[in-house]
C-alpha positions in Angstrom: 101.6 66.7 70.2 102.7 69.9 71.9 102.8 73.1 70.0 106.3 74.1 69.0 107.7 70.6 69.0 107.9 70.3 65.2 109.7 73.6 64.6 112.2 72.7 67.3 112.9 69.3 65.8 113.1 70.7 62.2 115.4 73.6 63.4 117.7 71.1 65.1 118.0 69.1 61.9 118.6 72.2 59.7 121.2 73.4 62.2 123.0 70.1 62.1 122.9 70.0 58.3 124.4 73.5 58.2 127.2 72.5 60.5 128.0 69.4 58.4 128.1 71.6 55.3 130.4 74.1 57.0 132.8 71.3 58.1 132.8 69.8 54.6 133.4 73.1 52.9 136.3 73.9 55.1 138.0 70.6 54.1 137.6 71.2 50.3 140.2 72.8 48.0 140.0 76.4 46.8 137.3 77.0 44.1 134.5 79.3 43.4 132.1 77.5 45.7 134.4 78.0 48.7 133.8 81.7 48.4 130.0 81.3 48.5 129.7 78.4 50.8 130.4 80.3 54.1 127.6 82.7 53.4 125.2 79.8 52.5 126.1 77.7 55.6 125.8 80.7 57.9 122.3 81.3 56.5 121.3 77.7 57.0 122.7 77.6 60.5 120.9 80.9 61.4 117.6 79.7 59.9 117.8 76.5 61.9 118.7 78.3 65.1 115.8 80.7 64.6 113.4 77.7 64.3 114.9 76.1 67.5 114.4 79.4 69.4 110.9 80.0 68.2 109.8 76.4 68.7 111.2 76.5 72.2 109.3 79.7 73.0 106.1 78.0 71.8 106.8 75.0 74.0 107.2 77.2 77.1 104.2 79.4 76.3 102.0 76.3 75.9 102.4 75.5 79.6 
């Protein structure tokens, strides 16, 4: 298995989960979680994108 493939796959999954959470939180009614959810989902999406980026760099450096 190539180096960097696992972080790329995990990052893709985490990014997708963050996007799903963001869409769900936008549809909900106003409550205390709606104030905190955008920060949480932005963090999850950023964490996932960072893994995708670093995994992709590892994939290209391995060549």
